[in-house]
matplotlib code that plots the C-alpha trace (Angstrom):
import matplotlib.pyplot as plt

x = [27.1, 25.3, 22.4, 22.6, 25.1, 21.5, 19.2, 21.2, 20.9, 17.5, 17.1, 16.0, 18.4, 16.9, 13.5, 12.9, 15.1, 12.3, 9.4, 6.8, 5.3, 2.0, 1.8, 0.0, 1.3, 3.9, 4.2, 7.4, 10.8, 12.8, 15.8, 14.0, 13.4, 17.0, 18.5, 16.9, 17.8, 21.4, 21.3, 19.3, 20.5, 16.5, 14.6, 12.3, 9.1, 7.1, 2.9, 0.8, -2.5, -4.6, -7.3, -8.1, -10.5, -7.5, -5.7, -8.6, -9.0, -5.1, -5.2, -8.3, -6.7, -2.9, -3.7, -0.7, 1.9, 2.1, 4.2, 3.4, 0.3, -0.4, -4.2, -5.5, -7.5, -10.6, -9.0, -6.9, -10.0, -12.0, -9.2, -8.0, -12.0, -12.1, -9.1, -7.0, -4.4, -0.9, 0.2, 3.4, 6.0, 7.6, 10.6, 11.5, 10.6, 12.3, 12.1, 8.2, 9.9, 10.1, 6.7, 4.5, 1.7, -0.8, -0.9, -1.2, -4.0, -6.4, -9.9, -8.7, -6.1, -6.3, -3.6, -1.4, -1.4, -1.6, -0.5, 2.1, 1.6, 3.2, 2.1, -1.0, -2.6, -6.1, -8.4, -9.3, -10.2, -7.1, -8.0, -5.6, -6.2, -5.0, -8.2, -10.6, -10.6, -14.1, -13.4, -14.2, -15.3, -17.1, -17.6, -20.9, -19.2, -16.7, -20.0, -22.0, -22.3, -19.8, -16.8, -18.3, -15.9, -12.9, -12.6, -10.5, -11.5, -9.2, -10.8, -11.8, -15.5, -15.8, -14.1, -16.4, -19.3, -17.6, -17.9, -21.5, -22.4, -20.4, -22.5, -25.4, -24.2, -24.4, -21.3, -19.1, -19.1, -22.6, -22.7, -25.7, -28.5, -30.6, -27.6, -26.3, -29.9, -29.7, -26.4, -27.4, -29.2, -26.5, -24.1, -25.9, -25.9, -22.2, -20.2, -21.5, -19.7, -15.9, -13.6, -11.0, -11.2, -7.3, -5.7, -2.4, -1.4, -4.4, -1.9, -1.3, -5.0, -4.4, -0.4, -1.8, -4.9, -7.4, -8.6, -8.4, -10.2, -9.7, -10.5, -7.0, -5.0, -2.7, 0.5, -0.7, -1.8, 1.2, 3.6, 1.3, 2.0, 5.3, 5.5, 3.4, 1.7, -1.3, -2.4, -4.0, -5.5, -8.6, -10.0, -13.7, -15.9, -18.2, -14.7, -12.2, -11.1, -7.3, -5.9, -3.9, -2.2, -0.2, 2.0, 0.4, 1.1, -1.5, -1.9, -0.7, 2.4, 5.2, 7.8, 6.8, 10.2, 11.5, 8.4, 8.7, 12.5, 11.3, 8.9, 12.1, 14.2, 11.3, 11.0, 14.9, 14.5, 16.9, 15.2, 11.6, 13.0, 13.7, 9.7, 9.3, 11.5, 9.5, 6.0, 5.5, 1.9, 2.7, 5.1, 4.0, 7.7, 8.4, 12.6, 12.4, 10.0, 13.2, 15.2, 13.0, 13.6, 12.1, 9.6, 8.8, 7.7, 5.8, 3.9, 0.1, -1.0, 1.3, 1.0, -1.9, -2.6, -5.5, -7.6, -9.3, -8.0, -8.9, -9.9, -10.2, -12.3, -14.2, -17.5, -20.4, -23.5, -22.0, -18.8, -15.9, -16.9, -20.2, -20.1, -17.5, -20.1, -23.0, -21.4, -19.8, -23.1, -24.1, -21.3, -21.9, -25.4, -24.0, -21.8, -24.6, -26.8, -23.4, -23.5, -24.9]
y = [3.0, 5.5, 5.3, 5.4, 8.8, 10.0, 8.6, 10.2, 13.9, 13.6, 12.8, 16.0, 17.6, 18.4, 16.4, 14.0, 10.9, 8.7, 7.4, 6.2, 2.8, 1.6, -1.6, -4.8, -8.1, -10.0, -7.7, -5.0, -7.1, -6.8, -6.1, -3.3, -1.8, -2.6, -1.2, 1.8, 2.6, 2.2, 4.7, 7.2, 6.9, 7.0, 4.5, 2.7, 2.0, -0.1, -1.0, -4.0, -4.0, -6.9, -5.1, -1.7, -1.2, -1.9, 0.6, 3.4, 2.3, 3.0, 6.5, 7.7, 6.4, 8.2, 11.3, 13.1, 10.1, 8.0, 9.0, 6.3, 4.0, 1.2, 1.4, -0.6, 1.6, 1.9, 3.1, 5.3, 6.9, 7.1, 8.8, 11.3, 12.7, 12.9, 15.4, 12.8, 12.2, 14.8, 15.3, 13.8, 15.3, 13.6, 15.7, 13.8, 10.5, 10.1, 6.7, 6.5, 6.5, 2.5, 2.2, 0.4, 3.1, 0.7, 1.5, 4.9, 7.2, 4.4, 5.5, 5.8, 8.1, 9.5, 12.3, 10.1, 12.4, 11.1, 7.6, 5.2, 1.6, -1.0, -4.5, -5.6, -8.6, -10.6, -12.0, -15.8, -19.1, -21.2, -25.0, -28.0, -30.2, -32.9, -32.9, -31.6, -33.4, -31.6, -28.4, -25.0, -22.3, -19.5, -17.8, -20.1, -23.4, -22.6, -22.2, -25.0, -26.6, -29.1, -27.5, -26.3, -26.2, -26.7, -23.2, -19.8, -16.7, -13.2, -11.2, -8.3, -6.9, -5.0, -7.9, -10.5, -8.0, -8.1, -11.8, -12.2, -8.9, -11.2, -14.1, -12.4, -10.8, -7.6, -4.9, -5.4, -1.3, -0.9, -1.2, 1.0, 0.5, -1.6, -3.4, -4.7, -5.7, -8.6, -9.6, -10.5, -13.8, -14.8, -14.1, -15.3, -18.7, -18.4, -17.1, -19.7, -22.4, -20.7, -21.9, -19.5, -15.9, -14.3, -11.5, -12.1, -15.4, -17.4, -19.9, -20.7, -22.6, -24.6, -25.6, -26.7, -28.5, -27.1, -26.0, -27.5, -24.3, -21.0, -17.3, -15.6, -13.2, -13.5, -13.4, -15.9, -18.6, -17.8, -18.8, -21.9, -22.9, -22.4, -25.0, -27.9, -27.3, -29.3, -25.5, -24.0, -20.9, -20.2, -16.7, -17.3, -17.3, -14.4, -11.9, -10.6, -7.5, -6.2, -4.9, -2.1, -1.6, 1.5, 3.8, 7.2, 9.7, 10.6, 14.7, 15.0, 13.2, 14.6, 13.5, 13.8, 14.1, 11.2, 9.4, 10.3, 8.8, 5.5, 5.3, 6.3, 3.6, 1.1, 1.9, 1.4, -2.0, -3.9, -2.8, -4.5, -7.4, -8.0, -7.2, -9.7, -12.2, -12.5, -11.6, -12.7, -10.4, -9.0, -6.4, -2.9, -1.8, -2.8, -2.0, -4.7, -7.0, -7.7, -8.9, -11.5, -15.2, -17.0, -19.2, -15.9, -14.5, -17.8, -18.3, -17.9, -16.4, -13.4, -13.1, -14.7, -14.8, -14.8, -12.3, -9.6, -6.4, -6.3, -3.3, -2.3, -2.2, 1.1, 2.1, 3.5, 4.0, 4.1, 4.3, 1.3, 1.9, 1.6, -1.7, -3.4, -2.3, -4.3, -7.6, -7.1, -7.1, -10.7, -11.7, -10.7, -12.1, -15.7, -15.7, -14.8, -18.0, -20.4, -19.7, -22.5]
z = [-9.6, -12.2, -11.3, -7.0, -7.7, -9.8, -7.2, -4.4, -6.2, -6.1, -2.1, -0.3, 1.7, 5.0, 5.5, 8.2, 7.8, 8.5, 5.9, 7.0, 4.7, 5.2, 2.9, 1.7, 3.4, 1.5, -1.2, -0.7, -0.4, 2.5, -0.2, -1.7, 1.8, 2.7, -0.2, -0.3, 3.7, 2.2, -0.7, 1.0, 4.9, 5.7, 7.7, 6.3, 9.4, 8.2, 8.7, 7.2, 6.4, 4.5, 3.0, 1.6, 4.4, 6.9, 5.2, 5.4, 8.9, 9.8, 7.6, 9.8, 13.0, 12.3, 10.1, 9.4, 10.0, 7.5, 3.7, 1.5, 1.1, -1.4, -1.9, -5.1, -8.1, -6.6, -3.5, -5.5, -7.0, -3.8, -2.0, -5.0, -5.0, -1.1, -1.4, 0.7, -2.0, -2.7, -6.1, -7.3, -8.3, -11.6, -11.7, -8.8, -10.1, -13.5, -13.3, -14.2, -17.6, -17.4, -16.8, -19.6, -20.9, -20.4, -16.8, -17.0, -17.7, -16.5, -15.0, -11.4, -12.0, -15.6, -15.5, -13.3, -11.0, -7.4, -7.9, -9.2, -10.4, -8.0, -9.3, -11.8, -11.5, -11.9, -9.5, -10.7, -10.1, -8.7, -9.0, -7.1, -10.1, -8.2, -6.2, -8.2, -11.7, -12.9, -15.1, -13.3, -15.7, -14.1, -10.4, -10.3, -10.3, -7.5, -5.4, -6.7, -3.3, -3.9, -2.7, 0.7, 3.2, 0.8, -0.6, 0.1, -1.1, -1.0, 2.3, 0.5, -0.2, -3.0, -4.6, -3.6, -5.0, -7.9, -8.6, -7.8, -10.3, -12.7, -12.1, -12.9, -16.0, -14.8, -14.9, -12.2, -12.0, -10.8, -6.9, -6.7, -4.4, -7.0, -7.9, -4.4, -3.3, -6.4, -5.9, -1.8, -2.4, -4.5, -2.0, 0.7, -1.3, -2.0, 1.4, 3.9, 1.6, 2.4, 4.4, 4.7, 3.7, 3.9, 2.1, 3.2, 2.1, 0.3, -1.4, 2.1, 2.5, -0.7, 0.2, 3.2, 2.2, 4.1, 0.5, -3.2, -4.9, -4.1, -5.2, -5.2, -7.0, -9.8, -8.1, -5.3, -8.1, -9.8, -6.5, -6.6, -10.0, -9.5, -7.0, -8.9, -12.3, -10.9, -9.7, -12.8, -12.7, -14.3, -15.9, -15.4, -18.4, -17.0, -17.7, -15.7, -14.5, -13.7, -10.1, -10.1, -6.9, -6.8, -4.7, -3.3, -1.0, 1.6, 1.4, 5.1, 4.4, 6.8, 4.3, 0.5, -1.0, 0.5, -0.5, -4.0, -4.0, -2.2, -5.2, -8.0, -6.1, -6.7, -10.5, -11.2, -13.2, -11.3, -8.1, -9.9, -10.6, -7.2, -6.8, -9.3, -8.3, -5.0, -5.5, -9.5, -10.3, -13.6, -13.5, -15.0, -15.6, -18.8, -18.8, -15.8, -17.5, -19.7, -17.4, -16.2, -16.7, -19.2, -16.7, -14.9, -18.2, -19.0, -15.9, -17.0, -13.7, -14.3, -17.9, -19.2, -22.3, -25.0, -23.0, -23.9, -22.6, -18.9, -17.3, -13.4, -11.1, -10.4, -9.0, -10.2, -7.7, -4.2, -2.5, -1.9, 1.9, 1.2, -0.9, 2.0, 4.4, 2.6, 1.8, 5.7, 7.0, 5.2, 6.1, 9.6, 9.2, 8.3, 10.9, 13.8, 12.0, 12.2, 16.2, 18.1]

ax = plt.figure().add_subplot(projection="3d")
ax.plot(x, y, z, "-o")
ax.set_aspect("equal")
plt.show()
């Protein structure tokens, strides 16, 4: 195949033949990794994380080890500002031409110097309409007390802070000390109602009956909708934001050219299609989207319609780490009170 021949020409001749990939759980299909190993002759060693905070912990624990990571937008921005990401050489990533321009030049990486979008999604509310009959329209509707103990949410402290900010009519980008002080009583009321915190696969709590309502990644909601149309995805009235998870190289990555070859491999449309088939988020690859089945394109969680342009999550006033620690302190205090 011609694309395989072109791909082989992009591979480093003398670099290490191991690629150390640090990525989200349930986000990179084995078929994609195996395809790269077959065409490159390299071995891909994969480690997983279930939150951006855990990714940062792993990076700090093993500096100079990982070649590729998969941070969300706000974390790309933070790592780039700290000088912890390597510049990308787009001569080695020609398949970047397939990317949708609307997902390039975003605020977390305005010059596309450090990251290439992997998948795009939204954060919203999924409702088991077989169990919950009343309309759910807002973040606050989830936490009004009626569903206490029946709620699953993603285990992402920055996201949790964003929902509380939105519920107060405040910009979700404002994570200054003053803004966080205002959301503290909201979170102290909301978080004890949560039955399950799960970023690996929050849909499992809904499928098993442990939860009837959840705040989840859109790809999880899309997978639920494909299983049963009773799982409806709601974009909250307060407004929604998109997240862009990207591939990026740590500055001290030992196999940079091999990492860029992997990025290029994943951007090949037929390879990108494999990612969408297994993880039905919004695919930022225009050429791959043209290959989707009608059922995939019509999924209301994967490709939501009738919404205004979505903005990515940013930080103004504090770092992501500071926000995460703030929310974690609230969660720890709630857990301590709950102990007998």
